PyMOL Python script that loads the backbone (N, CA, C, O; Angstrom):
from pymol import cmd

cmd.read_pdbstr("""\
ATOM      1  N   MET A   1     193.995 -25.608 131.122  1.00  0.00           N
ATOM      2  CA  MET A   1     193.225 -24.374 131.099  1.00  0.00           C
ATOM      3  C   MET A   1     193.997 -23.909 132.388  1.00  0.00           C
ATOM      4  O   MET A   1     194.529 -24.712 133.154  1.00  0.00           O
ATOM      5  N   ALA A   2     194.013 -22.520 132.567  1.00  0.00           N
ATOM      6  CA  ALA A   2     194.526 -21.879 134.020  1.00  0.00           C
ATOM      7  C   ALA A   2     193.351 -22.128 135.015  1.00  0.00           C
ATOM      8  O   ALA A   2     192.185 -22.127 134.621  1.00  0.00           O
ATOM      9  N   LYS A   3     193.674 -22.328 136.246  1.00  0.00           N
ATOM     10  CA  LYS A   3     192.559 -21.935 137.210  1.00  0.00           C
ATOM     11  C   LYS A   3     192.698 -20.845 137.960  1.00  0.00           C
ATOM     12  O   LYS A   3     193.686 -20.530 138.624  1.00  0.00           O
ATOM     13  N   THR A   4     191.703 -20.283 137.844  1.00  0.00           N
ATOM     14  CA  THR A   4     191.922 -18.770 138.518  1.00  0.00           C
ATOM     15  C   THR A   4     190.812 -18.783 139.730  1.00  0.00           C
ATOM     16  O   THR A   4     189.904 -19.597 139.565  1.00  0.00           O
ATOM     17  N   LYS A   5     190.768 -18.050 140.835  1.00  0.00           N
ATOM     18  CA  LYS A   5     189.538 -17.937 141.533  1.00  0.00           C
ATOM     19  C   LYS A   5     188.559 -17.685 140.942  1.00  0.00           C
ATOM     20  O   LYS A   5     187.678 -18.530 141.104  1.00  0.00           O
ATOM     21  N   GLU A   6     188.209 -16.546 140.051  1.00  0.00           N
ATOM     22  CA  GLU A   6     187.201 -16.336 139.338  1.00  0.00           C
ATOM     23  C   GLU A   6     186.750 -17.332 138.478  1.00  0.00           C
ATOM     24  O   GLU A   6     185.526 -17.303 138.347  1.00  0.00           O
ATOM     25  N   ASN A   7     187.360 -18.269 137.798  1.00  0.00           N
ATOM     26  CA  ASN A   7     186.993 -19.428 137.175  1.00  0.00           C
ATOM     27  C   ASN A   7     186.096 -20.525 138.078  1.00  0.00           C
ATOM     28  O   ASN A   7     185.767 -21.522 137.435  1.00  0.00           O
ATOM     29  N   TYR A   8     185.701 -20.487 139.335  1.00  0.00           N
ATOM     30  CA  TYR A   8     185.266 -21.452 140.268  1.00  0.00           C
ATOM     31  C   TYR A   8     183.985 -20.862 140.066  1.00  0.00           C
ATOM     32  O   TYR A   8     183.652 -19.709 139.792  1.00  0.00           O
ATOM     33  N   SER A   9     183.260 -22.042 140.289  1.00  0.00           N
ATOM     34  CA  SER A   9     181.584 -21.859 140.531  1.00  0.00           C
ATOM     35  C   SER A   9     181.181 -23.197 141.664  1.00  0.00           C
ATOM     36  O   SER A   9     181.975 -24.126 141.811  1.00  0.00           O
ATOM     37  N   PHE A  10     180.214 -23.157 142.213  1.00  0.00           N
ATOM     38  CA  PHE A  10     179.952 -23.950 143.093  1.00  0.00           C
ATOM     39  C   PHE A  10     178.320 -24.787 142.769  1.00  0.00           C
ATOM     40  O   PHE A  10     177.282 -24.279 142.344  1.00  0.00           O
ATOM     41  N   VAL A  11     178.563 -26.009 143.101  1.00  0.00           N
ATOM     42  CA  VAL A  11     177.453 -27.010 142.601  1.00  0.00           C
ATOM     43  C   VAL A  11     176.932 -27.690 143.974  1.00  0.00           C
ATOM     44  O   VAL A  11     177.664 -27.932 144.935  1.00  0.00           O
ATOM     45  N   LEU A  12     175.589 -27.951 143.908  1.00  0.00           N
ATOM     46  CA  LEU A  12     175.334 -29.083 145.097  1.00  0.00           C
ATOM     47  C   LEU A  12     175.132 -30.550 144.822  1.00  0.00           C
ATOM     48  O   LEU A  12     174.072 -30.888 144.295  1.00  0.00           O
ATOM     49  N   CYS A  13     176.047 -31.468 145.127  1.00  0.00           N
ATOM     50  CA  CYS A  13     175.420 -32.834 144.428  1.00  0.00           C
ATOM     51  C   CYS A  13     174.103 -33.077 144.903  1.00  0.00           C
ATOM     52  O   CYS A  13     173.751 -32.706 146.023  1.00  0.00           O
ATOM     53  N   ILE A  14     173.237 -33.774 143.994  1.00  0.00           N
ATOM     54  CA  ILE A  14     171.985 -34.338 144.237  1.00  0.00           C
ATOM     55  C   ILE A  14     171.948 -35.857 143.881  1.00  0.00           C
ATOM     56  O   ILE A  14     170.999 -36.598 144.136  1.00  0.00           O
ATOM     57  N   GLU A  15     172.916 -36.165 143.359  1.00  0.00           N
ATOM     58  CA  GLU A  15     173.169 -37.746 142.928  1.00  0.00           C
ATOM     59  C   GLU A  15     174.531 -38.221 143.101  1.00  0.00           C
ATOM     60  O   GLU A  15     175.405 -37.363 142.980  1.00  0.00           O
ATOM     61  N   ASN A  16     174.972 -39.674 143.416  1.00  0.00           N
ATOM     62  CA  ASN A  16     176.149 -39.853 143.207  1.00  0.00           C
ATOM     63  C   ASN A  16     176.220 -41.552 143.047  1.00  0.00           C
ATOM     64  O   ASN A  16     176.952 -42.337 143.648  1.00  0.00           O
ATOM     65  N   LYS A  17     175.303 -41.789 142.131  1.00  0.00           N
ATOM     66  CA  LYS A  17     175.150 -43.218 141.493  1.00  0.00           C
ATOM     67  C   LYS A  17     176.384 -43.802 141.013  1.00  0.00           C
ATOM     68  O   LYS A  17     176.820 -43.306 139.974  1.00  0.00           O
ATOM     69  N   ASP A  18     177.116 -44.850 141.596  1.00  0.00           N
ATOM     70  CA  ASP A  18     178.210 -45.435 141.230  1.00  0.00           C
ATOM     71  C   ASP A  18     179.390 -44.437 141.483  1.00  0.00           C
ATOM     72  O   ASP A  18     180.528 -44.729 141.114  1.00  0.00           O
ATOM     73  N   CYS A  19     179.158 -43.456 142.009  1.00  0.00           N
ATOM     74  CA  CYS A  19     180.353 -42.450 142.391  1.00  0.00           C
ATOM     75  C   CYS A  19     180.808 -42.420 143.801  1.00  0.00           C
ATOM     76  O   CYS A  19     180.240 -41.630 144.555  1.00  0.00           O
ATOM     77  N   GLN A  20     181.781 -43.192 144.269  1.00  0.00           N
ATOM     78  CA  GLN A  20     182.375 -43.519 145.455  1.00  0.00           C
ATOM     79  C   GLN A  20     182.799 -42.213 146.165  1.00  0.00           C
ATOM     80  O   GLN A  20     182.597 -42.058 147.370  1.00  0.00           O
ATOM     81  N   ASP A  21     183.565 -41.004 145.164  1.00  0.00           N
ATOM     82  CA  ASP A  21     183.919 -39.606 145.313  1.00  0.00           C
ATOM     83  C   ASP A  21     183.017 -38.495 145.437  1.00  0.00           C
ATOM     84  O   ASP A  21     183.267 -37.298 145.304  1.00  0.00           O
ATOM     85  N   LEU A  22     182.039 -39.007 145.683  1.00  0.00           N
ATOM     86  CA  LEU A  22     180.746 -37.723 145.453  1.00  0.00           C
ATOM     87  C   LEU A  22     179.977 -38.026 146.857  1.00  0.00           C
ATOM     88  O   LEU A  22     179.605 -39.186 147.034  1.00  0.00           O
ATOM     89  N   GLU A  23     179.779 -37.294 147.615  1.00  0.00           N
ATOM     90  CA  GLU A  23     178.722 -37.082 148.630  1.00  0.00           C
ATOM     91  C   GLU A  23     177.376 -36.415 148.271  1.00  0.00           C
ATOM     92  O   GLU A  23     177.364 -35.256 147.859  1.00  0.00           O
ATOM     93  N   ARG A  24     176.198 -37.161 148.429  1.00  0.00           N
ATOM     94  CA  ARG A  24     175.137 -36.254 148.051  1.00  0.00           C
ATOM     95  C   ARG A  24     174.810 -35.286 149.277  1.00  0.00           C
ATOM     96  O   ARG A  24     174.894 -35.531 150.481  1.00  0.00           O
ATOM     97  N   ARG A  25     174.406 -34.095 148.617  1.00  0.00           N
ATOM     98  CA  ARG A  25     173.973 -32.657 150.008  1.00  0.00           C
ATOM     99  C   ARG A  25     175.090 -32.384 149.958  1.00  0.00           C
ATOM    100  O   ARG A  25     175.118 -31.623 150.926  1.00  0.00           O
ATOM    101  N   LYS A  26     176.388 -32.396 149.475  1.00  0.00           N
ATOM    102  CA  LYS A  26     177.490 -31.862 149.652  1.00  0.00           C
ATOM    103  C   LYS A  26     177.836 -30.616 148.538  1.00  0.00           C
ATOM    104  O   LYS A  26     177.610 -30.733 147.333  1.00  0.00           O
ATOM    105  N   VAL A  27     178.338 -29.583 149.073  1.00  0.00           N
ATOM    106  CA  VAL A  27     178.688 -28.583 148.002  1.00  0.00           C
ATOM    107  C   VAL A  27     180.381 -28.921 147.502  1.00  0.00           C
ATOM    108  O   VAL A  27     181.296 -29.312 148.227  1.00  0.00           O
ATOM    109  N   TYR A  28     180.417 -28.628 146.059  1.00  0.00           N
ATOM    110  CA  TYR A  28     181.444 -28.948 145.347  1.00  0.00           C
ATOM    111  C   TYR A  28     181.998 -27.555 144.655  1.00  0.00           C
ATOM    112  O   TYR A  28     181.217 -26.624 144.462  1.00  0.00           O
ATOM    113  N   GLN A  29     183.612 -27.453 144.236  1.00  0.00           N
ATOM    114  CA  GLN A  29     183.527 -26.325 143.458  1.00  0.00           C
ATOM    115  C   GLN A  29     183.628 -27.138 142.002  1.00  0.00           C
ATOM    116  O   GLN A  29     184.146 -28.240 141.823  1.00  0.00           O
ATOM    117  N   ALA A  30     182.972 -26.263 140.995  1.00  0.00           N
ATOM    118  CA  ALA A  30     183.190 -26.983 139.653  1.00  0.00           C
ATOM    119  C   ALA A  30     183.810 -25.916 138.901  1.00  0.00           C
ATOM    120  O   ALA A  30     183.393 -24.764 139.014  1.00  0.00           O
ATOM    121  N   LEU A  31     185.012 -26.285 137.955  1.00  0.00           N
ATOM    122  CA  LEU A  31     185.554 -25.760 137.112  1.00  0.00           C
ATOM    123  C   LEU A  31     184.896 -25.660 135.687  1.00  0.00           C
ATOM    124  O   LEU A  31     184.155 -26.572 135.320  1.00  0.00           O
ATOM    125  N   PRO A  32     185.167 -24.483 134.798  1.00  0.00           N
ATOM    126  CA  PRO A  32     184.893 -24.349 133.412  1.00  0.00           C
ATOM    127  C   PRO A  32     185.400 -25.258 132.643  1.00  0.00           C
ATOM    128  O   PRO A  32     186.612 -25.395 132.483  1.00  0.00           O
ATOM    129  N   ASP A  33     184.580 -25.914 132.134  1.00  0.00           N
ATOM    130  CA  ASP A  33     185.169 -26.957 130.802  1.00  0.00           C
ATOM    131  C   ASP A  33     183.871 -26.955 129.856  1.00  0.00           C
ATOM    132  O   ASP A  33     182.836 -27.550 130.156  1.00  0.00           O
ATOM    133  N   GLU A  34     184.067 -26.145 128.571  1.00  0.00           N
ATOM    134  CA  GLU A  34     183.107 -26.057 127.830  1.00  0.00           C
ATOM    135  C   GLU A  34     182.784 -27.362 127.257  1.00  0.00           C
ATOM    136  O   GLU A  34     181.695 -27.934 127.295  1.00  0.00           O
ATOM    137  N   GLU A  35     183.793 -27.727 126.760  1.00  0.00           N
ATOM    138  CA  GLU A  35     183.298 -29.274 125.548  1.00  0.00           C
ATOM    139  C   GLU A  35     182.882 -30.277 126.741  1.00  0.00           C
ATOM    140  O   GLU A  35     182.209 -31.253 126.410  1.00  0.00           O
ATOM    141  N   ALA A  36     183.151 -30.154 127.812  1.00  0.00           N
ATOM    142  CA  ALA A  36     182.492 -31.483 128.859  1.00  0.00           C
ATOM    143  C   ALA A  36     180.880 -30.954 129.093  1.00  0.00           C
ATOM    144  O   ALA A  36     179.989 -31.760 129.362  1.00  0.00           O
ATOM    145  N   GLU A  37     180.648 -29.584 128.962  1.00  0.00           N
ATOM    146  CA  GLU A  37     179.228 -29.147 129.123  1.00  0.00           C
ATOM    147  C   GLU A  37     178.571 -29.342 128.225  1.00  0.00           C
ATOM    148  O   GLU A  37     177.369 -29.581 128.340  1.00  0.00           O
ATOM    149  N   ARG A  38     179.306 -29.281 126.892  1.00  0.00           N
ATOM    150  CA  ARG A  38     178.469 -29.781 125.532  1.00  0.00           C
ATOM    151  C   ARG A  38     177.833 -31.301 125.494  1.00  0.00           C
ATOM    152  O   ARG A  38     176.851 -31.710 124.875  1.00  0.00           O
ATOM    153  N   GLU A  39     178.640 -31.915 126.276  1.00  0.00           N
ATOM    154  CA  GLU A  39     178.747 -33.326 126.375  1.00  0.00           C
ATOM    155  C   GLU A  39     177.978 -33.784 127.587  1.00  0.00           C
ATOM    156  O   GLU A  39     177.943 -34.960 127.947  1.00  0.00           O
ATOM    157  N   GLY A  40     177.455 -32.940 128.105  1.00  0.00           N
ATOM    158  CA  GLY A  40     176.366 -33.128 129.082  1.00  0.00           C
ATOM    159  C   GLY A  40     177.369 -33.510 130.668  1.00  0.00           C
ATOM    160  O   GLY A  40     176.930 -34.261 131.539  1.00  0.00           O
ATOM    161  N   PHE A  41     178.551 -32.908 130.741  1.00  0.00           N
ATOM    162  CA  PHE A  41     179.203 -33.429 131.789  1.00  0.00           C
ATOM    163  C   PHE A  41     179.388 -32.163 132.800  1.00  0.00           C
ATOM    164  O   PHE A  41     178.876 -31.096 132.462  1.00  0.00           O
ATOM    165  N   ILE A  42     179.979 -32.231 133.816  1.00  0.00           N
ATOM    166  CA  ILE A  42     180.767 -31.082 134.542  1.00  0.00           C
ATOM    167  C   ILE A  42     181.759 -31.541 135.097  1.00  0.00           C
ATOM    168  O   ILE A  42     181.835 -32.724 135.426  1.00  0.00           O
ATOM    169  N   ARG A  43     182.715 -30.648 135.298  1.00  0.00           N
ATOM    170  CA  ARG A  43     184.463 -30.874 135.716  1.00  0.00           C
ATOM    171  C   ARG A  43     183.818 -30.541 137.391  1.00  0.00           C
ATOM    172  O   ARG A  43     182.998 -29.661 137.652  1.00  0.00           O
ATOM    173  N   VAL A  44     184.337 -31.339 138.212  1.00  0.00           N
ATOM    174  CA  VAL A  44     184.204 -31.181 139.839  1.00  0.00           C
ATOM    175  C   VAL A  44     185.354 -31.759 140.322  1.00  0.00           C
ATOM    176  O   VAL A  44     185.960 -32.718 139.845  1.00  0.00           O
ATOM    177  N   ILE A  45     185.699 -30.898 141.629  1.00  0.00           N
ATOM    178  CA  ILE A  45     187.091 -31.125 142.360  1.00  0.00           C
ATOM    179  C   ILE A  45     186.215 -31.942 143.490  1.00  0.00           C
ATOM    180  O   ILE A  45     185.490 -31.370 144.303  1.00  0.00           O
ATOM    181  N   ASP A  46     186.394 -33.368 143.413  1.00  0.00           N
ATOM    182  CA  ASP A  46     185.802 -34.186 144.117  1.00  0.00           C
ATOM    183  C   ASP A  46     186.295 -34.404 145.355  1.00  0.00           C
ATOM    184  O   ASP A  46     186.888 -33.406 145.765  1.00  0.00           O
ATOM    185  N   GLU A  47     186.286 -35.702 146.448  1.00  0.00           N
ATOM    186  CA  GLU A  47     186.529 -35.913 147.456  1.00  0.00           C
ATOM    187  C   GLU A  47     188.014 -36.421 147.410  1.00  0.00           C
ATOM    188  O   GLU A  47     188.664 -36.283 148.446  1.00  0.00           O
ATOM    189  N   SER A  48     188.595 -36.968 146.370  1.00  0.00           N
ATOM    190  CA  SER A  48     190.153 -36.883 146.128  1.00  0.00           C
ATOM    191  C   SER A  48     190.753 -35.846 146.103  1.00  0.00           C
ATOM    192  O   SER A  48     191.981 -35.910 146.160  1.00  0.00           O
ATOM    193  N   GLY A  49     190.064 -34.468 146.005  1.00  0.00           N
ATOM    194  CA  GLY A  49     190.784 -33.423 145.728  1.00  0.00           C
ATOM    195  C   GLY A  49     191.274 -33.390 144.340  1.00  0.00           C
ATOM    196  O   GLY A  49     191.995 -32.413 144.139  1.00  0.00           O
ATOM    197  N   GLU A  50     191.095 -34.198 143.265  1.00  0.00           N
ATOM    198  CA  GLU A  50     191.213 -33.739 142.031  1.00  0.00           C
ATOM    199  C   GLU A  50     189.969 -33.553 141.418  1.00  0.00           C
ATOM    200  O   GLU A  50     188.902 -33.957 141.879  1.00  0.00           O
ATOM    201  N   ASP A  51     190.157 -32.779 140.106  1.00  0.00           N
ATOM    202  CA  ASP A  51     189.046 -32.659 139.190  1.00  0.00           C
ATOM    203  C   ASP A  51     188.726 -33.816 138.242  1.00  0.00           C
ATOM    204  O   ASP A  51     189.659 -34.420 137.710  1.00  0.00           O
ATOM    205  N   TYR A  52     187.723 -34.085 138.053  1.00  0.00           N
ATOM    206  CA  TYR A  52     186.842 -35.278 137.244  1.00  0.00           C
ATOM    207  C   TYR A  52     185.441 -34.946 136.627  1.00  0.00           C
ATOM    208  O   TYR A  52     184.628 -34.178 137.141  1.00  0.00           O
ATOM    209  N   LEU A  53     185.317 -35.444 135.773  1.00  0.00           N
ATOM    210  CA  LEU A  53     183.762 -35.319 134.846  1.00  0.00           C
ATOM    211  C   LEU A  53     182.980 -36.216 135.729  1.00  0.00           C
ATOM    212  O   LEU A  53     183.349 -37.260 136.267  1.00  0.00           O
ATOM    213  N   TYR A  54     181.766 -35.583 135.783  1.00  0.00           N
ATOM    214  CA  TYR A  54     180.555 -36.173 136.371  1.00  0.00           C
ATOM    215  C   TYR A  54     179.623 -35.993 135.482  1.00  0.00           C
ATOM    216  O   TYR A  54     179.969 -35.268 134.549  1.00  0.00           O
ATOM    217  N   PRO A  55     178.413 -36.455 135.439  1.00  0.00           N
ATOM    218  CA  PRO A  55     177.059 -36.440 134.670  1.00  0.00           C
ATOM    219  C   PRO A  55     176.566 -35.047 135.195  1.00  0.00           C
ATOM    220  O   PRO A  55     176.697 -34.864 136.405  1.00  0.00           O
ATOM    221  N   ARG A  56     176.100 -34.193 134.558  1.00  0.00           N
ATOM    222  CA  ARG A  56     175.529 -32.936 134.929  1.00  0.00           C
ATOM    223  C   ARG A  56     174.408 -32.901 135.535  1.00  0.00           C
ATOM    224  O   ARG A  56     174.005 -31.955 136.213  1.00  0.00           O
ATOM    225  N   SER A  57     173.835 -33.927 135.329  1.00  0.00           N
ATOM    226  CA  SER A  57     172.519 -34.176 136.086  1.00  0.00           C
ATOM    227  C   SER A  57     172.637 -34.452 137.772  1.00  0.00           C
ATOM    228  O   SER A  57     171.711 -34.242 138.555  1.00  0.00           O
ATOM    229  N   TYR A  58     173.942 -34.954 138.140  1.00  0.00           N
ATOM    230  CA  TYR A  58     174.286 -35.179 139.361  1.00  0.00           C
ATOM    231  C   TYR A  58     174.333 -33.796 140.092  1.00  0.00           C
ATOM    232  O   TYR A  58     174.518 -33.987 141.294  1.00  0.00           O
ATOM    233  N   PHE A  59     174.239 -32.611 139.814  1.00  0.00           N
ATOM    234  CA  PHE A  59     174.379 -31.494 140.588  1.00  0.00           C
ATOM    235  C   PHE A  59     173.532 -30.296 139.953  1.00  0.00           C
ATOM    236  O   PHE A  59     173.183 -30.213 138.775  1.00  0.00           O
ATOM    237  N   ILE A  60     173.279 -29.393 140.977  1.00  0.00           N
ATOM    238  CA  ILE A  60     172.280 -28.131 140.792  1.00  0.00           C
ATOM    239  C   ILE A  60     173.444 -27.178 141.229  1.00  0.00           C
ATOM    240  O   ILE A  60     174.149 -27.318 142.229  1.00  0.00           O
ATOM    241  N   ASP A  61     173.518 -26.111 140.226  1.00  0.00           N
ATOM    242  CA  ASP A  61     174.239 -24.688 140.471  1.00  0.00           C
ATOM    243  C   ASP A  61     173.957 -24.057 141.687  1.00  0.00           C
ATOM    244  O   ASP A  61     172.745 -24.203 141.840  1.00  0.00           O
ATOM    245  N   ILE A  62     174.388 -23.471 142.579  1.00  0.00           N
ATOM    246  CA  ILE A  62     174.055 -22.525 143.593  1.00  0.00           C
ATOM    247  C   ILE A  62     174.890 -21.226 143.652  1.00  0.00           C
ATOM    248  O   ILE A  62     176.046 -21.137 143.239  1.00  0.00           O
ATOM    249  N   GLN A  63     174.220 -20.298 144.175  1.00  0.00           N
ATOM    250  CA  GLN A  63     174.874 -18.874 144.339  1.00  0.00           C
ATOM    251  C   GLN A  63     175.395 -19.055 145.757  1.00  0.00           C
ATOM    252  O   GLN A  63     174.561 -19.551 146.515  1.00  0.00           O
ATOM    253  N   LEU A  64     176.646 -18.754 146.327  1.00  0.00           N
ATOM    254  CA  LEU A  64     176.915 -18.510 147.640  1.00  0.00           C
ATOM    255  C   LEU A  64     177.384 -17.167 147.720  1.00  0.00           C
ATOM    256  O   LEU A  64     177.691 -16.572 146.687  1.00  0.00           O
ATOM    257  N   PRO A  65     177.489 -16.512 149.080  1.00  0.00           N
ATOM    258  CA  PRO A  65     177.783 -15.480 149.250  1.00  0.00           C
ATOM    259  C   PRO A  65     179.307 -15.262 149.214  1.00  0.00           C
ATOM    260  O   PRO A  65     180.016 -16.248 149.416  1.00  0.00           O
ATOM    261  N   ARG A  66     179.822 -14.190 149.002  1.00  0.00           N
ATOM    262  CA  ARG A  66     181.599 -14.086 148.720  1.00  0.00           C
ATOM    263  C   ARG A  66     182.506 -14.792 149.710  1.00  0.00           C
ATOM    264  O   ARG A  66     183.527 -15.434 149.463  1.00  0.00           O
ATOM    265  N   GLU A  67     181.778 -14.481 151.194  1.00  0.00           N
ATOM    266  CA  GLU A  67     182.384 -14.870 152.280  1.00  0.00           C
ATOM    267  C   GLU A  67     182.600 -16.482 152.143  1.00  0.00           C
ATOM    268  O   GLU A  67     183.737 -16.953 152.179  1.00  0.00           O
ATOM    269  N   ALA A  68     181.321 -17.385 151.966  1.00  0.00           N
ATOM    270  CA  ALA A  68     181.284 -18.603 151.674  1.00  0.00           C
ATOM    271  C   ALA A  68     182.160 -18.977 150.746  1.00  0.00           C
ATOM    272  O   ALA A  68     183.069 -19.738 151.079  1.00  0.00           O
ATOM    273  N   GLN A  69     182.079 -18.613 149.688  1.00  0.00           N
ATOM    274  CA  GLN A  69     182.855 -18.718 148.552  1.00  0.00           C
ATOM    275  C   GLN A  69     184.629 -18.808 148.905  1.00  0.00           C
ATOM    276  O   GLN A  69     185.404 -19.735 148.668  1.00  0.00           O
ATOM    277  N   GLU A  70     184.842 -17.716 149.432  1.00  0.00           N
ATOM    278  CA  GLU A  70     186.061 -17.676 149.902  1.00  0.00           C
ATOM    279  C   GLU A  70     186.828 -18.851 151.108  1.00  0.00           C
ATOM    280  O   GLU A  70     188.047 -18.977 151.226  1.00  0.00           O
ATOM    281  N   ALA A  71     185.797 -19.621 151.916  1.00  0.00           N
ATOM    282  CA  ALA A  71     185.784 -20.414 152.805  1.00  0.00           C
ATOM    283  C   ALA A  71     186.074 -21.653 152.287  1.00  0.00           C
ATOM    284  O   ALA A  71     186.870 -22.480 152.733  1.00  0.00           O
ATOM    285  N   LEU A  72     185.119 -21.749 150.961  1.00  0.00           N
ATOM    286  CA  LEU A  72     184.995 -23.212 150.395  1.00  0.00           C
ATOM    287  C   LEU A  72     186.147 -23.156 149.278  1.00  0.00           C
ATOM    288  O   LEU A  72     186.175 -24.148 148.550  1.00  0.00           O
ATOM    289  N   GLN A  73     186.896 -22.376 149.078  1.00  0.00           N
ATOM    290  CA  GLN A  73     187.889 -22.277 147.908  1.00  0.00           C
ATOM    291  C   GLN A  73     188.872 -23.208 148.497  1.00  0.00           C
ATOM    292  O   GLN A  73     189.296 -23.101 149.648  1.00  0.00           O
ATOM    293  N   LEU A  74     189.283 -24.300 147.498  1.00  0.00           N
ATOM    294  CA  LEU A  74     190.675 -24.633 147.770  1.00  0.00           C
ATOM    295  C   LEU A  74     192.088 -24.663 147.385  1.00  0.00           C
ATOM    296  O   LEU A  74     192.400 -24.708 146.195  1.00  0.00           O
ATOM    297  N   SER A  75     192.714 -24.648 148.057  1.00  0.00           N
ATOM    298  CA  SER A  75     194.049 -24.161 147.913  1.00  0.00           C
ATOM    299  C   SER A  75     194.842 -24.858 146.776  1.00  0.00           C
ATOM    300  O   SER A  75     195.003 -26.078 146.744  1.00  0.00           O
ATOM    301  N   GLU A  76     195.388 -23.886 145.723  1.00  0.00           N
ATOM    302  CA  GLU A  76     195.816 -24.319 144.404  1.00  0.00           C
ATOM    303  C   GLU A  76     197.070 -24.745 144.873  1.00  0.00           C
ATOM    304  O   GLU A  76     197.888 -25.234 144.094  1.00  0.00           O
TER     305      GLU A  76
END
""", "prot")
cmd.dss("prot")
cmd.show_as("cartoon", "prot")
cmd.util.cbc("prot")
cmd.orient("prot")
């Protein structure tokens, strides 16, 4: 799937049980993955800088102002 800036959303980590590459109370970029969502997972760019699947229940969706989104955007 092609990653474009408009495909990013942001989530707040609220749980990190058994996940060393996630920090609670930290904002992460999430990538669209419909198949993962159907299975109860979300694709997130974690502390390693790579995107992985995590349980959806570990995150809540957040809305950020455009300036904050641009500041948090990872370089491709």
